[in-house]
C-alpha positions in Angstrom: 54.9 16.0 45.5 52.8 17.4 42.6 51.4 20.8 41.8 50.6 23.1 44.7 48.2 26.0 45.2 49.8 28.8 47.2 47.9 31.7 48.7 49.7 34.8 49.8 48.7 36.1 53.2 49.7 39.6 52.1 47.2 39.8 49.2 43.6 40.8 50.0 40.5 38.7 49.6 37.1 39.0 48.0 33.6 37.9 48.9 32.8 34.4 47.6 29.8 34.2 45.2 28.7 30.9 46.7 29.2 31.2 50.5 29.3 35.0 50.8 32.3 35.0 53.1 35.3 37.3 52.2 37.5 34.3 51.7 38.0 34.2 47.9 41.7 34.5 47.2 43.9 34.5 44.1 46.1 31.4 44.4 49.3 30.7 42.4 49.5 27.2 40.8 53.2 26.2 41.4 55.1 23.2 39.9 57.5 21.1 42.0 60.5 23.1 40.7 58.9 26.4 41.8 57.7 27.5 38.4 54.5 29.4 38.5 52.1 27.7 36.1 49.2 30.1 36.5 46.7 31.6 38.9 43.2 30.6 40.0 40.5 31.8 42.4 39.9 29.6 45.5 37.6 30.1 48.4 39.1 28.9 51.7 35.7 28.5 53.3 33.6 26.5 50.8 36.6 25.3 48.7 35.1 26.7 45.5 37.7 27.3 42.8 38.6 27.2 39.2 40.6 24.0 39.5 37.5 21.8 40.3 35.0 21.5 37.4 31.3 20.8 38.2 30.2 17.2 37.8 27.9 18.1 35.0 30.5 20.1 33.1 32.4 17.0 32.1 29.4 15.2 30.6 28.3 18.3 28.7 31.7 19.0 27.2 32.3 17.9 23.6 34.8 15.1 23.1 38.4 16.0 22.3 38.3 14.1 19.0 35.4 13.5 16.7 35.6 10.3 14.6 35.8 10.9 10.8 32.6 9.9 9.1 
């Protein structure tokens, strides 16, 4: 099934910086076996969240390995 994002209905929400709606939630990142891997912010209106990098962020990031010169 893969990793899941779970949002608790009992927790509050915050205004989103992008869309302005009060739909920014703290979501738990949960593995198949139920282990909580971490937390991230996700907007349920505009789908903005920490798990989706911007398209330009990948090209600007340095490579993982630099060849020895």
